[in-house]
Steps between C-alpha positions, in 0.01 A plus 500: 500500500432303183753279327523758220570784745765294678662402170498860378665621820766229467561593136553863606769380745306546826707305753210466744295339221789260426509406868122454510504277191781294652313461832180402322653231278842385624370228732270344243758526226770342716268201535471488119880510462553237774306247297762511224815469710622251759707773663347802676794717393425430134133579562600826670722587203210431263274720711749787496565467127127470437424822684777678312319395182162599643620851572688526169209382284199614704408742224428194283231366734164504330193532716340203327605295802570571862835644596568206731447252217743695280760507779454125550567442130819709525612288799431173317688619190789625713518165680497315167777720363710438808444124469606513135813690598575240767463237228223314684464205267169349405544147377222352290456125517174389343283273705129431474457334839459738792304446818243755602488621856317254722237592758765435765749744347227760436411489871869544589516797264195665657654456846813694402535867584600733216859533624532120524372462147742764372788321674391173343478657154844658552643150544387396152763476228520839324330387179208340681462799733504757221241326283284408801490863614431636155223253425334423834554830681531770233255345254726500193413256222757241397541689172582820692740313728673341202545840337623663823752226577598421142400134530239289322141490618543126569798576722287743698225240539749232598666723760160589646397135527834411655458786747158366599643150541788639709256699714277195538788287626605766753142547622444126535826465691394787724158346557660167604719678754234750611 
């Protein structure tokens, strides 16, 4: 069955198609949601709310992109909306001096399993985590992040650099103890 056929069946209210869509994408989309929240319950809530939106607005999916990519975008937007509602604050403090990841921390990063990396990212302060995920994982530009979060582009860049510095310090600490 093609993405279009599955979407059409879901739009017509076919419960078996809803179940199939859920089974195909829920695991991957939960991983997307987990990156934005430090609590699995919040990630689960975002997943549930995201799928409600997927089923409600599936008729708006354009076949210009894959269905999975569209669903992922819905999950990211749902997660961002939930963060805004939780008043996750992004504080912008300008700074021009940020360390890049060292060879040592890059090796520590490559040694991490995906679940370990997600847990590490979940420990980041909310502002760092949100911008890091949007920029490094989802591929948003800083201009898009700024517009989505209603902050300046410089704030987005600063939060991203601070997230990298935070991640670097955690990876270097892990490498010393590992």
